N, C-alpha and C positions, 0 to 999 in steps of 0.2 A: 571567490564567490562565483565568478563566471565559469571557472573550471568545474566547480561542483554542479552548476546548472547544466553544463555541457555533458558531464558524466551521467547525470540523472536522465537527461533526454536520450542519451545513447543506451542507457539501461532500459528505459521504457521501450525503445525500439527492439532491443535484444530480447525483452520479455516475450515478444510475439513470435520469436523463433527459437524457443527453448527446445532442446533435443527431445524431451518428453514432458507431458503435462504434469505439473506438480500436484500433490495431494490437496484436498480441500482446505486443510488448515493452513498450508503454505500459500494457497491462492488467496485466502482471507487476509493473511499477513501482507501479501503484495498489495492487495486492494487498499488496506488500511494505511500502509505507508505512503502509497501514491496519493490518496485523498488528503492525508495529513500534510504532505509536502506541497500539494497544489492548492488546497482549499483551507487548511488550518483545522482547528478543532471542530468536531462534529456538532451540528446544530439540529434543532427540530425534535419532533417526537419520535420515540422508538416505534418502529412498525409493529402492528398487532401480531398475535400469535399465529394467525393464518398465513402471514407472509414470512415463512421460515428463512428464505434466502436473504430477504431484506433485513430481517432481524439479525441474522448472523453477521452480515456486513456492517450493520450499525454497531453491534456489540464489539466487533473487531476494531473498528475505527475509534469507538469511545474508549477502548482499553488503552490507547496510546495518547489520550487527551493530554495536552500540555507540552508535548514534544515539539520542539521548534521545527520550522520548515527545513532548515539546514540539517538537523539531526535526522529527520525523516528521510531526506534525500540520501544522506550517507548510508543509512540503514538499508534503504531500497537498493542502492547500487551494490552494496555488499551482498545482499540476499540474492539478487539476480546473478551476480558473478559466481556465487556458490552453487547455483543451479546449472551453470553452463558446463 
């Protein structure tokens, strides 16, 4: 567990130094996995149609609802490693 947390934190740091900026869909996946790993399932109301960015982030996070924090951390680490 401690190793996974350390790997996750290292991947978060590495995500800020990727060689090139990922496409929007990949960025949404990174966001969703990070939020799921650190905060759990999405809560609250879905943003209105005028907030397209907030709505896309909410939808991406809601799509992985039910995934455990450990699973989300593992997926996040794997995704960041694949982008390096």
